[in-house]
All heavy atoms as TSV, in Angstrom:
chain	resi	resn	atom	element	x	y	z
A	1	MET	N	N	-5.262	0.115	-1.328
A	1	MET	CA	C	-4.099	-0.375	-2.094
A	1	MET	C	C	-2.892	0.550	-1.875
A	1	MET	O	O	-1.784	0.143	-2.012
A	1	MET	CB	C	-4.481	-0.477	-3.554
A	1	MET	CG	C	-3.404	-0.994	-4.451
A	1	MET	SD	S	-3.149	-2.746	-4.316
A	1	MET	CE	C	-2.520	-3.112	-5.915
A	2	SER	N	N	-3.119	1.831	-1.569
A	2	SER	CA	C	-2.004	2.745	-1.420
A	2	SER	C	C	-1.138	2.404	-0.221
A	2	SER	O	O	0.107	2.564	-0.303
A	2	SER	CB	C	-2.495	4.188	-1.313
A	2	SER	OG	O	-3.247	4.369	-0.142
A	3	SER	N	N	-1.707	1.898	0.861
A	3	SER	CA	C	-0.851	1.502	1.987
A	3	SER	C	C	-0.033	0.272	1.599
A	3	SER	O	O	1.145	0.141	1.976
A	3	SER	CB	C	-1.671	1.220	3.252
A	3	SER	OG	O	-2.547	0.129	3.042
A	4	PHE	N	N	-0.615	-0.645	0.832
A	4	PHE	CA	C	0.131	-1.793	0.360
A	4	PHE	C	C	1.267	-1.343	-0.581
A	4	PHE	O	O	2.402	-1.816	-0.476
A	4	PHE	CB	C	-0.775	-2.792	-0.374
A	4	PHE	CG	C	-0.075	-4.029	-0.876
A	4	PHE	CD1	C	0.184	-5.064	0.016
A	4	PHE	CD2	C	0.315	-4.138	-2.172
A	4	PHE	CE1	C	0.871	-6.203	-0.416
A	4	PHE	CE2	C	1.015	-5.243	-2.622
A	4	PHE	CZ	C	1.274	-6.284	-1.737
A	5	ARG	N	N	0.954	-0.410	-1.456
A	5	ARG	CA	C	1.962	0.104	-2.407
A	5	ARG	C	C	3.093	0.745	-1.606
A	5	ARG	O	O	4.263	0.509	-1.923
A	5	ARG	CB	C	1.315	1.160	-3.329
A	5	ARG	CG	C	2.306	1.756	-4.321
A	5	ARG	CD	C	1.625	2.789	-5.202
A	5	ARG	NE	N	0.555	2.244	-5.963
A	5	ARG	CZ	C	0.665	1.569	-7.111
A	5	ARG	NH1	N	1.849	1.417	-7.641
A	5	ARG	NH2	N	-0.403	1.117	-7.754
A	6	ASN	N	N	2.791	1.543	-0.608
A	6	ASN	CA	C	3.831	2.155	0.226
A	6	ASN	C	C	4.708	1.108	0.892
A	6	ASN	O	O	5.903	1.259	1.000
A	6	ASN	CB	C	3.211	3.066	1.264
A	6	ASN	CG	C	2.577	4.306	0.614
A	6	ASN	OD1	O	2.892	4.655	-0.488
A	6	ASN	ND2	N	1.673	4.915	1.351
A	7	GLU	N	N	4.069	0.061	1.414
A	7	GLU	CA	C	4.789	-1.026	2.062
A	7	GLU	C	C	5.756	-1.681	1.080
A	7	GLU	O	O	6.926	-1.891	1.422
A	7	GLU	CB	C	3.802	-2.040	2.616
A	7	GLU	CG	C	4.483	-3.259	3.229
A	7	GLU	CD	C	3.481	-4.348	3.600
A	7	GLU	OE1	O	2.267	-4.116	3.579
A	7	GLU	OE2	O	3.948	-5.448	3.902
A	8	ILE	N	N	5.299	-1.992	-0.098
A	8	ILE	CA	C	6.121	-2.681	-1.099
A	8	ILE	C	C	7.276	-1.758	-1.578
A	8	ILE	O	O	8.395	-2.189	-1.687
A	8	ILE	CB	C	5.243	-3.143	-2.291
A	8	ILE	CG1	C	4.250	-4.165	-1.862
A	8	ILE	CG2	C	6.127	-3.644	-3.443
A	8	ILE	CD1	C	4.842	-5.378	-1.156
A	9	GLU	N	N	6.985	-0.519	-1.788
A	9	GLU	CA	C	8.000	0.418	-2.241
A	9	GLU	C	C	9.043	0.683	-1.184
A	9	GLU	O	O	10.197	1.058	-1.470
A	9	GLU	CB	C	7.368	1.690	-2.712
A	9	GLU	CG	C	6.617	1.521	-4.003
A	9	GLU	CD	C	5.913	2.759	-4.518
A	9	GLU	OE1	O	5.918	3.792	-3.820
A	9	GLU	OE2	O	5.341	2.703	-5.610
A	10	ALA	N	N	8.730	0.464	0.062
A	10	ALA	CA	C	9.711	0.637	1.159
A	10	ALA	C	C	10.636	-0.551	1.279
A	10	ALA	O	O	11.746	-0.399	1.821
A	10	ALA	CB	C	8.973	0.866	2.493
A	11	LEU	N	N	10.262	-1.684	0.770
A	11	LEU	CA	C	11.086	-2.890	0.868
A	11	LEU	C	C	12.240	-2.848	-0.127
A	11	LEU	O	O	12.035	-2.470	-1.296
A	11	LEU	CB	C	10.237	-4.157	0.648
A	11	LEU	CG	C	9.220	-4.482	1.715
A	11	LEU	CD1	C	8.336	-5.621	1.280
A	11	LEU	CD2	C	9.925	-4.847	3.008
A	12	GLN	N	N	13.403	-3.238	0.324
A	12	GLN	CA	C	14.576	-3.234	-0.494
A	12	GLN	C	C	15.116	-4.659	-0.768
A	12	GLN	O	O	15.951	-4.854	-1.623
A	12	GLN	CB	C	15.710	-2.410	0.177
A	12	GLN	CG	C	15.380	-0.968	0.404
A	12	GLN	CD	C	15.278	-0.210	-0.912
A	12	GLN	OE1	O	16.077	-0.373	-1.788
A	12	GLN	NE2	N	14.317	0.680	-0.990
A	13	ASP	N	N	14.617	-5.607	0.009
A	13	ASP	CA	C	15.125	-6.991	-0.071
A	13	ASP	C	C	14.250	-7.807	-1.050
A	13	ASP	O	O	13.072	-8.013	-0.813
A	13	ASP	CB	C	15.131	-7.635	1.304
A	13	ASP	CG	C	15.682	-9.027	1.315
A	13	ASP	OD1	O	16.804	-9.224	0.793
A	13	ASP	OD2	O	14.938	-9.945	1.741
A	14	ILE	N	N	14.881	-8.290	-2.101
A	14	ILE	CA	C	14.151	-9.065	-3.092
A	14	ILE	C	C	13.625	-10.369	-2.520
A	14	ILE	O	O	12.519	-10.795	-2.838
A	14	ILE	CB	C	15.040	-9.301	-4.342
A	14	ILE	CG1	C	15.290	-7.981	-5.067
A	14	ILE	CG2	C	14.433	-10.330	-5.276
A	14	ILE	CD1	C	16.254	-8.081	-6.214
A	15	GLY	N	N	14.359	-10.981	-1.632
A	15	GLY	CA	C	13.920	-12.230	-0.981
A	15	GLY	C	C	12.619	-12.009	-0.219
A	15	GLY	O	O	11.710	-12.838	-0.245
A	16	THR	N	N	12.545	-10.922	0.509
A	16	THR	CA	C	11.343	-10.612	1.299
A	16	THR	C	C	10.178	-10.367	0.349
A	16	THR	O	O	9.057	-10.821	0.625
A	16	THR	CB	C	11.590	-9.369	2.171
A	16	THR	OG1	O	12.670	-9.615	3.016
A	16	THR	CG2	C	10.350	-9.008	2.981
A	17	LEU	N	N	10.415	-9.691	-0.727
A	17	LEU	CA	C	9.361	-9.437	-1.709
A	17	LEU	C	C	8.887	-10.743	-2.330
A	17	LEU	O	O	7.657	-10.935	-2.514
A	17	LEU	CB	C	9.865	-8.501	-2.812
A	17	LEU	CG	C	10.054	-7.050	-2.386
A	17	LEU	CD1	C	10.940	-6.338	-3.387
A	17	LEU	CD2	C	8.715	-6.372	-2.258
A	18	ARG	N	N	9.780	-11.641	-2.638
A	18	ARG	CA	C	9.403	-12.935	-3.212
A	18	ARG	C	C	8.571	-13.762	-2.213
A	18	ARG	O	O	7.597	-14.418	-2.581
A	18	ARG	CB	C	10.603	-13.703	-3.634
A	18	ARG	CG	C	11.206	-13.154	-4.922
A	18	ARG	CD	C	12.324	-14.025	-5.445
A	18	ARG	NE	N	12.822	-13.473	-6.706
A	18	ARG	CZ	C	14.099	-13.359	-6.994
A	18	ARG	NH1	N	15.016	-13.779	-6.172
A	18	ARG	NH2	N	14.441	-12.849	-8.169
A	19	GLU	N	N	8.942	-13.736	-0.945
A	19	GLU	CA	C	8.182	-14.426	0.076
A	19	GLU	C	C	6.768	-13.875	0.177
A	19	GLU	O	O	5.789	-14.618	0.257
A	19	GLU	CB	C	8.852	-14.347	1.436
A	19	GLU	CG	C	10.137	-15.138	1.567
A	19	GLU	CD	C	10.881	-14.874	2.843
A	19	GLU	OE1	O	10.310	-14.305	3.789
A	19	GLU	OE2	O	12.064	-15.221	2.892
A	20	LYS	N	N	6.665	-12.557	0.190
A	20	LYS	CA	C	5.373	-11.925	0.243
A	20	LYS	C	C	4.504	-12.282	-0.974
A	20	LYS	O	O	3.327	-12.612	-0.855
A	20	LYS	CB	C	5.524	-10.394	0.371
A	20	LYS	CG	C	4.250	-9.649	0.609
A	20	LYS	CD	C	4.531	-8.185	0.837
A	20	LYS	CE	C	4.860	-7.833	2.226
A	20	LYS	NZ	N	3.823	-8.108	3.238
A	21	LYS	N	N	5.152	-12.283	-2.164
A	21	LYS	CA	C	4.433	-12.640	-3.378
A	21	LYS	C	C	3.921	-14.096	-3.318
A	21	LYS	O	O	2.775	-14.393	-3.653
A	21	LYS	CB	C	5.334	-12.471	-4.591
A	21	LYS	CG	C	4.712	-12.876	-5.881
A	21	LYS	CD	C	5.594	-12.611	-7.063
A	21	LYS	CE	C	6.576	-13.731	-7.246
A	21	LYS	NZ	N	7.314	-13.641	-8.502
A	22	ASN	N	N	4.753	-15.012	-2.829
A	22	ASN	CA	C	4.352	-16.417	-2.736
A	22	ASN	C	C	3.184	-16.609	-1.770
A	22	ASN	O	O	2.295	-17.411	-2.032
A	22	ASN	CB	C	5.523	-17.292	-2.360
A	22	ASN	CG	C	6.518	-17.426	-3.503
A	22	ASN	OD1	O	6.144	-17.347	-4.665
A	22	ASN	ND2	N	7.778	-17.640	-3.189
A	23	ARG	N	N	3.193	-15.868	-0.658
A	23	ARG	CA	C	2.069	-15.955	0.301
A	23	ARG	C	C	0.782	-15.502	-0.353
A	23	ARG	O	O	-0.271	-16.103	-0.185
A	23	ARG	CB	C	2.358	-15.161	1.555
A	23	ARG	CG	C	3.310	-15.853	2.499
A	23	ARG	CD	C	3.331	-15.166	3.854
A	23	ARG	NE	N	3.681	-13.761	3.832
A	23	ARG	CZ	C	4.927	-13.320	3.922
A	23	ARG	NH1	N	5.947	-14.137	4.076
A	23	ARG	NH2	N	5.161	-12.021	3.912
A	24	ILE	N	N	0.865	-14.425	-1.108
A	24	ILE	CA	C	-0.314	-13.921	-1.793
A	24	ILE	C	C	-0.792	-14.919	-2.879
A	24	ILE	O	O	-1.971	-15.225	-2.940
A	24	ILE	CB	C	-0.059	-12.534	-2.449
A	24	ILE	CG1	C	0.175	-11.498	-1.346
A	24	ILE	CG2	C	-1.206	-12.138	-3.349
A	24	ILE	CD1	C	0.699	-10.150	-1.861
A	25	LYS	N	N	0.148	-15.458	-3.630
A	25	LYS	CA	C	-0.234	-16.420	-4.665
A	25	LYS	C	C	-0.885	-17.647	-4.054
A	25	LYS	O	O	-1.812	-18.204	-4.636
A	25	LYS	CB	C	1.030	-16.833	-5.460
A	25	LYS	CG	C	1.459	-15.752	-6.452
A	25	LYS	CD	C	2.772	-16.051	-7.111
A	25	LYS	CE	C	2.916	-17.435	-7.665
A	25	LYS	NZ	N	4.229	-17.671	-8.329
A	26	ASP	N	N	-0.401	-18.078	-2.892
A	26	ASP	CA	C	-1.015	-19.253	-2.244
A	26	ASP	C	C	-2.449	-18.951	-1.803
A	26	ASP	O	O	-3.277	-19.837	-1.785
A	26	ASP	CB	C	-0.191	-19.669	-1.034
A	26	ASP	CG	C	1.151	-20.279	-1.403
A	26	ASP	OD1	O	1.352	-20.659	-2.592
A	26	ASP	OD2	O	2.043	-20.366	-0.527
A	27	SER	N	N	-2.737	-17.711	-1.435
A	27	SER	CA	C	-4.057	-17.352	-0.981
A	27	SER	C	C	-5.061	-17.186	-2.117
A	27	SER	O	O	-6.277	-17.235	-1.900
A	27	SER	CB	C	-4.018	-16.132	-0.072
A	27	SER	OG	O	-3.731	-14.979	-0.856
A	28	VAL	N	N	-4.584	-16.952	-3.348
A	28	VAL	CA	C	-5.464	-16.719	-4.484
A	28	VAL	C	C	-6.346	-17.911	-4.775
A	28	VAL	O	O	-7.488	-17.753	-5.240
A	28	VAL	CB	C	-4.631	-16.336	-5.721
A	28	VAL	CG1	C	-5.444	-16.382	-6.980
A	28	VAL	CG2	C	-4.017	-14.946	-5.546
A	29	VAL	N	N	-5.892	-19.092	-4.472
A	29	VAL	CA	C	-6.646	-20.311	-4.828
A	29	VAL	C	C	-7.774	-20.598	-3.823
A	29	VAL	O	O	-8.534	-21.545	-4.023
A	29	VAL	CB	C	-5.730	-21.550	-4.984
A	29	VAL	CG1	C	-4.764	-21.355	-6.089
A	29	VAL	CG2	C	-4.976	-21.793	-3.659
A	30	SER	N	N	-7.881	-19.833	-2.800
A	30	SER	CA	C	-8.893	-20.049	-1.778
A	30	SER	C	C	-10.299	-19.964	-2.385
A	30	SER	O	O	-10.657	-19.003	-3.103
A	30	SER	CB	C	-8.822	-18.998	-0.681
A	30	SER	OG	O	-9.904	-19.113	0.202
A	31	PRO	N	N	-11.138	-20.977	-2.154
A	31	PRO	CA	C	-12.483	-21.003	-2.714
A	31	PRO	C	C	-13.377	-19.914	-2.072
A	31	PRO	O	O	-14.459	-19.627	-2.585
A	31	PRO	CB	C	-12.996	-22.394	-2.402
A	31	PRO	CG	C	-12.170	-22.879	-1.285
A	31	PRO	CD	C	-10.836	-22.213	-1.413
A	32	ASP	N	N	-12.942	-19.327	-0.990
A	32	ASP	CA	C	-13.733	-18.308	-0.269
A	32	ASP	C	C	-13.650	-16.940	-0.983
A	32	ASP	O	O	-14.466	-16.062	-0.667
A	32	ASP	CB	C	-13.255	-18.150	1.163
A	32	ASP	CG	C	-13.434	-19.402	1.962
A	32	ASP	OD1	O	-14.320	-20.211	1.633
A	32	ASP	OD2	O	-12.653	-19.613	2.888
A	33	LEU	N	N	-12.734	-16.799	-1.909
A	33	LEU	CA	C	-12.589	-15.497	-2.559
A	33	LEU	C	C	-13.525	-15.327	-3.742
A	33	LEU	O	O	-13.724	-16.256	-4.492
A	33	LEU	CB	C	-11.132	-15.362	-3.097
A	33	LEU	CG	C	-10.029	-15.248	-2.082
A	33	LEU	CD1	C	-8.681	-15.187	-2.755
A	33	LEU	CD2	C	-10.209	-14.042	-1.164
A	34	ASN	N	N	-14.061	-14.124	-3.871
A	34	ASN	CA	C	-14.813	-13.823	-5.054
A	34	ASN	C	C	-13.866	-13.246	-6.113
A	34	ASN	O	O	-12.707	-13.017	-5.842
A	34	ASN	CB	C	-15.982	-12.859	-4.752
A	34	ASN	CG	C	-15.517	-11.546	-4.201
A	34	ASN	OD1	O	-14.424	-11.054	-4.510
A	34	ASN	ND2	N	-16.342	-10.902	-3.383
A	35	TRP	N	N	-14.414	-13.012	-7.292
A	35	TRP	CA	C	-13.556	-12.546	-8.396
A	35	TRP	C	C	-12.882	-11.204	-8.090
A	35	TRP	O	O	-11.695	-11.027	-8.376
A	35	TRP	CB	C	-14.421	-12.440	-9.677
A	35	TRP	CG	C	-13.618	-11.992	-10.826
A	35	TRP	CD1	C	-13.758	-10.820	-11.494
A	35	TRP	CD2	C	-12.542	-12.664	-11.472
A	35	TRP	NE1	N	-12.861	-10.707	-12.525
A	35	TRP	CE2	C	-12.113	-11.846	-12.520
A	35	TRP	CE3	C	-11.929	-13.883	-11.305
A	35	TRP	CZ2	C	-11.058	-12.200	-13.384
A	35	TRP	CZ3	C	-10.856	-14.245	-12.149
A	35	TRP	CH2	C	-10.467	-13.406	-13.158
A	36	ASP	N	N	-13.608	-10.299	-7.465
A	36	ASP	CA	C	-13.058	-8.961	-7.173
A	36	ASP	C	C	-11.862	-9.072	-6.209
A	36	ASP	O	O	-10.834	-8.465	-6.400
A	36	ASP	CB	C	-14.133	-8.067	-6.621
A	36	ASP	CG	C	-13.680	-6.637	-6.484
A	36	ASP	OD1	O	-13.108	-6.118	-7.474
A	36	ASP	OD2	O	-13.873	-6.048	-5.413
A	37	SER	N	N	-12.053	-9.886	-5.190
A	37	SER	CA	C	-10.957	-10.079	-4.198
A	37	SER	C	C	-9.760	-10.741	-4.856
A	37	SER	O	O	-8.595	-10.361	-4.589
A	37	SER	CB	C	-11.451	-10.941	-3.050
A	37	SER	OG	O	-12.511	-10.353	-2.379
A	38	ARG	N	N	-9.999	-11.692	-5.707
A	38	ARG	CA	C	-8.927	-12.382	-6.400
A	38	ARG	C	C	-8.133	-11.410	-7.299
A	38	ARG	O	O	-6.927	-11.430	-7.367
A	38	ARG	CB	C	-9.490	-13.537	-7.199
A	38	ARG	CG	C	-8.475	-14.538	-7.633
A	38	ARG	CD	C	-9.157	-15.812	-8.171
A	38	ARG	NE	N	-9.397	-16.704	-7.056
A	38	ARG	CZ	C	-10.581	-17.178	-6.684
A	38	ARG	NH1	N	-11.666	-16.855	-7.360
A	38	ARG	NH2	N	-10.709	-17.970	-5.678
A	39	MET	N	N	-8.901	-10.503	-7.969
A	39	MET	CA	C	-8.224	-9.537	-8.850
A	39	MET	C	C	-7.351	-8.586	-8.043
A	39	MET	O	O	-6.271	-8.209	-8.499
A	39	MET	CB	C	-9.277	-8.728	-9.632
A	39	MET	CG	C	-9.846	-9.491	-10.804
A	39	MET	SD	S	-8.618	-10.197	-11.924
A	39	MET	CE	C	-7.821	-8.723	-12.520
A	40	LYS	N	N	-7.799	-8.194	-6.877
A	40	LYS	CA	C	-6.946	-7.336	-6.012
A	40	LYS	C	C	-5.668	-8.011	-5.637
A	40	LYS	O	O	-4.609	-7.376	-5.597
A	40	LYS	CB	C	-7.735	-6.919	-4.797
A	40	LYS	CG	C	-8.830	-5.915	-5.112
A	40	LYS	CD	C	-9.653	-5.548	-3.887
A	40	LYS	CE	C	-10.793	-4.642	-4.299
A	40	LYS	NZ	N	-11.686	-4.354	-3.213
A	41	LEU	N	N	-5.733	-9.321	-5.375
A	41	LEU	CA	C	-4.520	-10.070	-5.063
A	41	LEU	C	C	-3.573	-10.127	-6.253
A	41	LEU	O	O	-2.360	-9.970	-6.123
A	41	LEU	CB	C	-4.856	-11.442	-4.543
A	41	LEU	CG	C	-5.593	-11.491	-3.213
A	41	LEU	CD1	C	-6.000	-12.913	-2.864
A	41	LEU	CD2	C	-4.714	-10.936	-2.086
A	42	TYR	N	N	-4.166	-10.334	-7.458
A	42	TYR	CA	C	-3.328	-10.339	-8.657
A	42	TYR	C	C	-2.666	-8.998	-8.872
A	42	TYR	O	O	-1.506	-8.958	-9.251
A	42	TYR	CB	C	-4.163	-10.698	-9.879
A	42	TYR	CG	C	-4.476	-12.179	-10.012
A	42	TYR	CD1	C	-5.792	-12.624	-10.152
A	42	TYR	CD2	C	-3.474	-13.123	-10.025
A	42	TYR	CE1	C	-6.079	-13.966	-10.283
A	42	TYR	CE2	C	-3.741	-14.496	-10.150
A	42	TYR	CZ	C	-5.061	-14.881	-10.303
A	42	TYR	OH	O	-5.336	-16.240	-10.407
A	43	GLU	N	N	-3.356	-7.938	-8.568
A	43	GLU	CA	C	-2.753	-6.566	-8.704
A	43	GLU	C	C	-1.616	-6.412	-7.722
A	43	GLU	O	O	-0.575	-5.808	-8.025
A	43	GLU	CB	C	-3.828	-5.514	-8.452
A	43	GLU	CG	C	-4.835	-5.404	-9.572
A	43	GLU	CD	C	-5.980	-4.474	-9.233
A	43	GLU	OE1	O	-5.988	-3.876	-8.131
A	43	GLU	OE2	O	-6.908	-4.373	-10.084
A	44	GLN	N	N	-1.752	-6.978	-6.527
A	44	GLN	CA	C	-0.676	-6.905	-5.550
A	44	GLN	C	C	0.557	-7.666	-6.051
A	44	GLN	O	O	1.688	-7.210	-5.919
A	44	GLN	CB	C	-1.112	-7.453	-4.191
A	44	GLN	CG	C	-2.109	-6.543	-3.505
A	44	GLN	CD	C	-2.625	-7.110	-2.208
A	44	GLN	OE1	O	-2.386	-8.277	-1.870
A	44	GLN	NE2	N	-3.323	-6.310	-1.434
A	45	VAL	N	N	0.333	-8.844	-6.648
A	45	VAL	CA	C	1.435	-9.654	-7.174
A	45	VAL	C	C	2.112	-8.886	-8.298
A	45	VAL	O	O	3.348	-8.851	-8.359
A	45	VAL	CB	C	0.931	-11.033	-7.664
A	45	VAL	CG1	C	1.986	-11.751	-8.475
A	45	VAL	CG2	C	0.505	-11.891	-6.457
A	46	GLN	N	N	1.344	-8.218	-9.139
A	46	GLN	CA	C	1.947	-7.417	-10.235
A	46	GLN	C	C	2.806	-6.297	-9.672
A	46	GLN	O	O	3.877	-6.026	-10.180
A	46	GLN	CB	C	0.865	-6.877	-11.139
A	46	GLN	CG	C	0.231	-7.934	-12.020
A	46	GLN	CD	C	-0.888	-7.367	-12.886
A	46	GLN	OE1	O	-1.613	-6.468	-12.445
A	46	GLN	NE2	N	-1.031	-7.890	-14.081
A	47	LEU	N	N	2.298	-5.638	-8.640
A	47	LEU	CA	C	3.098	-4.568	-7.996
A	47	LEU	C	C	4.396	-5.107	-7.445
A	47	LEU	O	O	5.461	-4.478	-7.614
A	47	LEU	CB	C	2.243	-3.897	-6.929
A	47	LEU	CG	C	2.896	-2.754	-6.179
A	47	LEU	CD1	C	3.167	-1.610	-7.119
A	47	LEU	CD2	C	2.016	-2.305	-5.053
A	48	ILE	N	N	4.310	-6.239	-6.807
A	48	ILE	CA	C	5.534	-6.839	-6.249
A	48	ILE	C	C	6.513	-7.208	-7.358
A	48	ILE	O	O	7.707	-6.976	-7.280
A	48	ILE	CB	C	5.209	-8.076	-5.366
A	48	ILE	CG1	C	4.472	-7.613	-4.090
A	48	ILE	CG2	C	6.458	-8.855	-5.005
A	48	ILE	CD1	C	3.890	-8.746	-3.271
A	49	ASN	N	N	5.986	-7.800	-8.455
A	49	ASN	CA	C	6.827	-8.147	-9.585
A	49	ASN	C	C	7.532	-6.916	-10.173
A	49	ASN	O	O	8.711	-6.962	-10.504
A	49	ASN	CB	C	6.036	-8.858	-10.659
A	49	ASN	CG	C	5.727	-10.297	-10.314
A	49	ASN	OD1	O	6.397	-10.920	-9.482
A	49	ASN	ND2	N	4.672	-10.803	-10.933
A	50	SER	N	N	6.795	-5.800	-10.245
A	50	SER	CA	C	7.403	-4.567	-10.729
A	50	SER	C	C	8.515	-4.086	-9.825
A	50	SER	O	O	9.565	-3.641	-10.285
A	50	SER	CB	C	6.316	-3.490	-10.855
A	50	SER	OG	O	5.379	-3.858	-11.817
A	51	ARG	N	N	8.289	-4.184	-8.499
A	51	ARG	CA	C	9.284	-3.752	-7.546
A	51	ARG	C	C	10.531	-4.635	-7.626
A	51	ARG	O	O	11.644	-4.148	-7.579
A	51	ARG	CB	C	8.695	-3.803	-6.130
A	51	ARG	CG	C	9.630	-3.371	-5.051
A	51	ARG	CD	C	9.942	-1.877	-5.155
A	51	ARG	NE	N	10.793	-1.491	-4.034
A	51	ARG	CZ	C	11.556	-0.450	-4.030
A	51	ARG	NH1	N	11.574	0.374	-5.056
A	51	ARG	NH2	N	12.315	-0.151	-2.999
A	52	ILE	N	N	10.326	-5.928	-7.770
A	52	ILE	CA	C	11.459	-6.874	-7.897
A	52	ILE	C	C	12.242	-6.523	-9.177
A	52	ILE	O	O	13.502	-6.471	-9.104
A	52	ILE	CB	C	11.004	-8.334	-7.907
A	52	ILE	CG1	C	10.458	-8.723	-6.527
A	52	ILE	CG2	C	12.128	-9.276	-8.383
A	52	ILE	CD1	C	9.768	-10.087	-6.481
A	53	ALA	N	N	11.578	-6.289	-10.236
A	53	ALA	CA	C	12.236	-5.933	-11.514
A	53	ALA	C	C	13.039	-4.651	-11.339
A	53	ALA	O	O	14.182	-4.510	-11.800
A	53	ALA	CB	C	11.223	-5.790	-12.640
A	54	TYR	N	N	12.430	-3.668	-10.694
A	54	TYR	CA	C	13.117	-2.362	-10.485
A	54	TYR	C	C	14.381	-2.551	-9.641
A	54	TYR	O	O	15.448	-2.063	-9.998
A	54	TYR	CB	C	12.162	-1.396	-9.806
A	54	TYR	CG	C	12.835	-0.118	-9.367
A	54	TYR	CD1	C	13.148	0.890	-10.299
A	54	TYR	CD2	C	13.188	0.088	-8.022
A	54	TYR	CE1	C	13.781	2.042	-9.921
A	54	TYR	CE2	C	13.828	1.258	-7.649
A	54	TYR	CZ	C	14.101	2.246	-8.561
A	54	TYR	OH	O	14.765	3.342	-8.195
A	55	LEU	N	N	14.263	-3.304	-8.541
A	55	LEU	CA	C	15.427	-3.512	-7.687
A	55	LEU	C	C	16.501	-4.297	-8.384
A	55	LEU	O	O	17.695	-4.045	-8.210
A	55	LEU	CB	C	14.999	-4.201	-6.373
A	55	LEU	CG	C	14.151	-3.394	-5.435
A	55	LEU	CD1	C	13.658	-4.240	-4.260
A	55	LEU	CD2	C	14.897	-2.174	-4.903
A	56	SER	N	N	16.122	-5.265	-9.193
A	56	SER	CA	C	17.074	-6.074	-9.940
A	56	SER	C	C	17.836	-5.173	-10.929
A	56	SER	O	O	19.057	-5.302	-11.064
A	56	SER	CB	C	16.372	-7.194	-10.705
A	56	SER	OG	O	15.811	-8.113	-9.824
A	57	THR	N	N	17.115	-4.273	-11.588
A	57	THR	CA	C	17.765	-3.359	-12.530
A	57	THR	C	C	18.724	-2.399	-11.822
A	57	THR	O	O	19.806	-2.166	-12.287
A	57	THR	CB	C	16.669	-2.556	-13.266
A	57	THR	OG1	O	15.811	-3.442	-13.925
A	57	THR	CG2	C	17.310	-1.601	-14.267
A	58	GLN	N	N	18.283	-1.937	-10.636
A	58	GLN	CA	C	19.156	-1.018	-9.853
A	58	GLN	C	C	20.437	-1.685	-9.463
A	58	GLN	O	O	21.484	-1.080	-9.473
A	58	GLN	CB	C	18.417	-0.550	-8.608
A	58	GLN	CG	C	17.234	0.368	-8.899
A	58	GLN	CD	C	17.708	1.653	-9.514
A	58	GLN	OE1	O	17.701	1.803	-10.737
A	58	GLN	NE2	N	18.178	2.579	-8.728
A	59	ARG	N	N	20.339	-2.959	-9.029
A	59	ARG	CA	C	21.536	-3.673	-8.581
A	59	ARG	C	C	22.471	-3.956	-9.720
A	59	ARG	O	O	23.670	-3.894	-9.575
A	59	ARG	CB	C	21.116	-4.958	-7.896
A	59	ARG	CG	C	20.414	-4.641	-6.565
A	59	ARG	CD	C	20.339	-5.807	-5.657
A	59	ARG	NE	N	19.733	-5.331	-4.411
A	59	ARG	CZ	C	18.840	-5.958	-3.727
A	59	ARG	NH1	N	18.393	-7.156	-4.149
A	59	ARG	NH2	N	18.321	-5.466	-2.644
A	60	LYS	N	N	21.922	-4.257	-10.888
A	60	LYS	CA	C	22.777	-4.516	-12.096
A	60	LYS	C	C	23.492	-3.280	-12.497
A	60	LYS	O	O	24.637	-3.310	-12.904
A	60	LYS	CB	C	21.933	-5.072	-13.210
A	60	LYS	CG	C	21.502	-6.512	-12.996
A	60	LYS	CD	C	20.650	-7.003	-14.131
A	60	LYS	CE	C	20.077	-8.373	-13.842
A	60	LYS	NZ	N	19.136	-8.841	-14.845
A	61	SER	N	N	22.821	-2.123	-12.427
A	61	SER	CA	C	23.426	-0.891	-12.895
A	61	SER	C	C	24.439	-0.332	-11.896
A	61	SER	O	O	25.335	0.426	-12.261
A	61	SER	CB	C	22.369	0.171	-13.174
A	61	SER	OG	O	21.723	0.566	-11.974
A	62	SER	N	N	24.366	-0.792	-10.647
A	62	SER	CA	C	25.353	-0.302	-9.664
A	62	SER	C	C	26.605	-1.152	-9.628
A	62	SER	O	O	27.575	-0.818	-8.958
A	62	SER	CB	C	24.725	-0.239	-8.275
A	62	SER	OG	O	24.435	-1.558	-7.807
A	63	CYS	N	N	26.590	-2.240	-10.359
A	63	CYS	CA	C	27.792	-3.145	-10.382
A	63	CYS	C	C	28.811	-2.691	-11.396
A	63	CYS	O	O	28.633	-2.045	-12.284
A	63	CYS	CB	C	27.379	-4.576	-10.721
A	63	CYS	SG	S	26.401	-5.338	-9.396
């Protein structure tokens, strides 16, 4: 998860983050996933949501 975290924290574009989040969300419904794998994907989505919120706050404060 740390390499994924590093990748997300390096991204500055909210649109790219949203696209990545949507791809992950689409894969969560796969019947091939077990509960543990699905939870890891949910954690990734939460991390992306946190990054989007942080970048949104940064942009508002710089205006």
